N, C-alpha and C positions, 0 to 999 in steps of 0.2 A: 397661084405663083403669085410670089411674091417678088417684086425687083422696083425699083425706083431709076426711073432715066437720070442720066447725069451729065453734067458740061461736054467730060473727054471721056463717056462711055465707049469699051472695047470689047467687041463680042468674040467667041470664040467656040467654036462645035468638037463637042468630044462626050465621050462617053465615059462619065464618071463615076463606074461602077467599080472602085477602087479604096482599099484602105490604106497599111501603110505603103510606099512609094519602094518599089523594090526592082529589081533586073527584069521581073516579067509581068511588071506595068504594061499595060498596052502605051504605044507610041501616043495616039492622041490625049489621053491623061497625062503622060509626063510632059506633053509641050503645052498643053492649059495651064499646067501650074508652072513652066516657066514663065507662059506670057504672064502671068499673076506675079511671078519676081519679079520680071522687068519693070513693070507698075510701079510695084514699093520701090524698087533702085532708085526709079527716076525721084520718087516723094523724099526715099530719104536723101539724093543728093541735097538737096539745100535746107533740111532739116539740121536744127540742132542736136534735136534729142533722137537715140536709136534705139530707143525701147518703142514697142510696138503692142497693143495689145490686140487678142483676137477673141472674139465672143458673137453671141447671138441673139435672136428676140427671145427663144424660149429652147428648153431642153430637146436632143435629140435631132439639131437641125445640122448635125456633123463640123460644128466648128474647132474639136478635139482633134479628130483625125486632119482636117486642112491647114489648123495649125501645124500638128507632126507633119504635116507633106511640104509644109511651105518651109519649116526650116529645114529639113532634108535639102531642099529644094536651092536653098540660100547657101547650106554649107557647101554646095556644087558647084560655086563661085570662087573658091578659095578663100573666103570670108571664114572666119572666127563667129560662130552663132551659138546662141544659148537659151534655149527652152526651157523657161520656168511653168510649170504646173500650179498656176495660182487656183485651180478649184476644188479648193478646200473642201468642200461639201460633199462634192463625187467625182473625186479624180478617176483621170482617163489615162495618163501619158504612161504610166508605168506599165499599163497592159498592154498597149502601144509598142510600147519598146519592150516591152518583156525584162522590166529590171523591178526588185524589189522596192517595196515602199515603205519600211518601217521607219525609216529616216527620211528626212526631206525637207521642205520648207514650212511647216506649222513647227516642227520641234527645233530648225534653225532659226525661227523668227524669236524663239524665247530662251534659247540659250541651250537647248539639251544640243545640239548637235553643231560643230562647226563645219563650215563652208567644206571641209574636205571631207568630212562624211555625207552631207548630201547631194555631192555632186555626181553625178555619174559621168565620166569625161569620154569622149569618143565613140558614143555610141553609133554613132556614121561620122565618116571623114569630115575632121573639121565641125561636128556637130556636139555638144553637151548639155546634160538635162538634169534639171533639178528635179523632183519627181514633188508631189503633193506632200508626203507623210501620212502618219496619222490625222483623223479629224479633229481640228481644236473647236470645243465648246463656244467660242469668238471669231469666226473667219473673216468676218468685214472689220474687226477692231484690227485683228492681225495683219491687215495686207493694208489697211489705215495708217500704222503708225509709224513711229521714228525708224524704229528698225529696221522696217521694209525699204524705208527709203533711204537710209544708210548703205543698205546691201543692195540696193542698185545702184546707188551714186560709185561705191567700189568696183562694182560690176562690169559698169560702162568703160572702164580702164582698161578692160580685158578681151571687150569681146567688140566686135564690128556691129551684131545687130544680136538685140535680144526681145525673143516674141516671148508672149505670157498669156496663157489659157485662162481666160476667167471666166468665170458661171454667166448665165445668161442675164443679159439687161433687165428684162422686165420681169425677172423673179427675184432678185436680189441688188443689193448696191455694191457688190464687192466689185466688179469693174469699173465703177467710177469713181470710186475712193483711190483707183488706182490711177485713176487718168490724169494728173495734174501733169507730173514732168514725162509728159511723153509725146511722141509723134500724133499717136491717136487708135482709133479703131478701126479693125479690119471685122467688118460684119456677115456671117457668114447664114443665109436664108437656102432652105430646102426647098425646092420646087412639090405641089400639093400639098405642103403644109402651113410654110410658113402666110399667114396672112398679109395684107395689106395693115388693116390693122395694126395688126402686132409688131411689123415693119415699121411702121409711122411711130407708134408707140416709141420705140427701142432708140431711133434716129433723134425724136425730140428730145428724150433722156441722155442723149449725148450731148447734146446740143445745149440741154439746159447745165448739163455740166461744164461748159465751155471745154469741150475737146473737138476733134475733127474726127469725121469719119472718112478713113482712109481709102476706102473702100468696100462694093458690096458683091460678096461672090455668091452664085448661085448654083446648088449640088445638087446632085441626085436628078438629072435630067435624061432623059431618056434618049435623045437626040443630040442635045445641044448645051452647053454652059454659058451663061450669060455674064461677063464678068464686067463690072463698071466700075469705074475709077474714076475720083474726083477728088481733091483735095481744096479744102475751104481755109487753109492756113490764113491767118493776117497776120 
């Protein structure tokens, strides 16, 4: 299991066997996501940016499901929340929310789609989603482009929180090219899969990019999930 103690780590016992949150989700799972939400709200309270990246060290560690459920939970506070699937190489959010992916972020950034075309409004109360769209030949360049920055600047005026599902940090640089004007990264790790070495490597990469680690969420635990949240804002 991989996890790192933080200065203000918080722990929560849950059964994390869950995909998209719904009325049928076990109570303890819903409560665990609410704990993550509370910690994130504290971080947002004193932050200038309301954009948060969600990533992991390696693929298949639960980052997309965590991002989707955190977005749902945040929207339940009556906040206006936008979830952007920026994992242009292996998009997942359209599958989680059962949305069409023919239009989306990739086409929006090159001008093939308008924001109206790409946006799926109110997939849950208070939650809008922009899917990834077709896989482009240059994902990192698109995410690091001026068009992406202009898009985020415009969207910030309309949402209380923007969550961005990004590719694994140790595989490609896509998450880090987005990290500039954001609150930071929520890093997801999976028990019995994520190693200390891989998690340390991801944390070092985020630190090298001069970006905050907002928190580390450990998933797929049989008896409990440990939620460690810290902020190193300067």
